N, C-alpha and C positions, 0 to 999 in steps of 0.2 A: 538931509532929507528927514522930515518928521515921519516917524514910523511908530507902529504899535506891534507888539509881539502876539501872533496868533498861532497857537499850537506849535510853538518853537520856531516859527518863521516870521521874519519881519515883513510887515505890510505897511504901505503908505496910509496915513490917516485919511479919513473921509474929507476933512477940511482941506488938506493939502491937495488932493486930487481936484476938488472943486475949484480951489484958488488957481491952480495951474491951468485948468481948462479955460476958466474965465479970462485969465491973463493972456491967453493966446487967442482970445476973441470968440471962443466957443460958447454957445448957449448952454445953460445948465437947467434942465427941466425936472419936474417931479418924477417923470418916467426914468430919466437917467439916474436920479437919486435912488430910486427903488432898485434899479439894476446894480448900481455900485454897492448898495448896502448888502445885497445878496452875495455879490462877489467877495466882499470883505469878510463875510461870515463863512465862506466856503473854502474848501481845500481841494487840491488835486487838479486834474485835467478836466475841464468842463467844456461841453459843446454848447453852442448857443441855445439849443433846445433844452438842455439841462437847466440853464440859467432862467429861461422863460418859465419852466416848470416851478422853479423856486420863487419867482416873482409873482406869478399870476394869482396865487391864493389871496394875497393882500392887495394886489394891483391888477385887477382883471383887464384893464384897458391897455396894458402893455402888450405890444405885438412883437413877433419875431423880428421884423425889420427894425424896430426900435432897439432891440437887443443887439443885433448886428451893427447898427450904427454906433451904439455906445461902445461896444467891444472894439470896433475899428478906431474910434477916437482914443481909447485907452492904450491901444497898441501904438498909435502915432505919438502919444504923449510919453511913451516909454514905460508905462506901468505894467502892461501885459505883453506876453509873447504869444504869437500864434504859430502853431505847428500843424502841418498837414500829414496825417498818418494814413498809411495804406492807400494813398491816392484818392481817398473817398471822403474824408471828413476833416474839418479843422477843430482843434481843441485849443483852449486858452489856459494859460497859467501865469501867475505873477512873474514878472521878469526876474526878480531876485531869486526865484526858485529854479531858473533854467540851468545855471552853471552847476557843475559837480554831479550831475546825474544823467543817466541815459535811459532809453525807452525800449521796451520789447512790446510789440503790438501783436495780439492774437488775431490772425487772419480769420475772418468770418464773424467773430463776436465784436472785434474792435476794442476789446478790453486792453488797457494799457498798464504795464508793469514798469515801475521805476526801479533802477538799480544803480549802484555806484561801483566803480572799479578804478582804483588808483593806477593800475598798470595801463589801462586803455588811455586814461587822461595823460599819463606821463609819456606814453609812446606818441600820442598826438602832438604833445609839446616838442618832443625830440624831432619829429618830422618837420614841423613848422620851423624850428630853429635851423635844421640842416638845410632848409630851403631859403634861409635868410629872413625869416619872419618871426614876429612875436605873436603867439597865439592869444587871441582875445576870447574866443568861444569855440566850443566844439559841440556838435550834435551828432548823436548816433541813434539810429532807429533800426531795430532788428524786427523784421516781419517774420512771424513764425506760426506754426500750427502745433497744438498740443500733441505730444507723443501718445500713440495708442498703446494701451497695456499689452504686453506680450502674452500670448496664449499659454 
């Protein structure tokens, strides 16, 4: 896969994504191009509304529905992963970023904290193996509220 390194993480190239979409019979528009460019320049967990805010200053004709359609396409093509946190909102991140980290979501604010823990990943692998499976992916989301300072 043709990739480029962005902030220490591998990303597919713009041309690769466009070629893949067109090879699967998908239309590629100027709006999708602007959305993809914003995604490629961004990091972390993004909501559709975040992406729209990134795109609109240069492409004011892009709508939220265009963003959702493009995100759904990129998920179907395997480039993005969609996660639903706190049962209220979807966030998107590059699929290559999904493995190896877990999420803690602040209830109320929706702020997402990523963390890594080899013991959790190892234990999940052990559980899958003991049940006769090879683990391919694991997702852990901790929904939590910040501790209140003690008086």
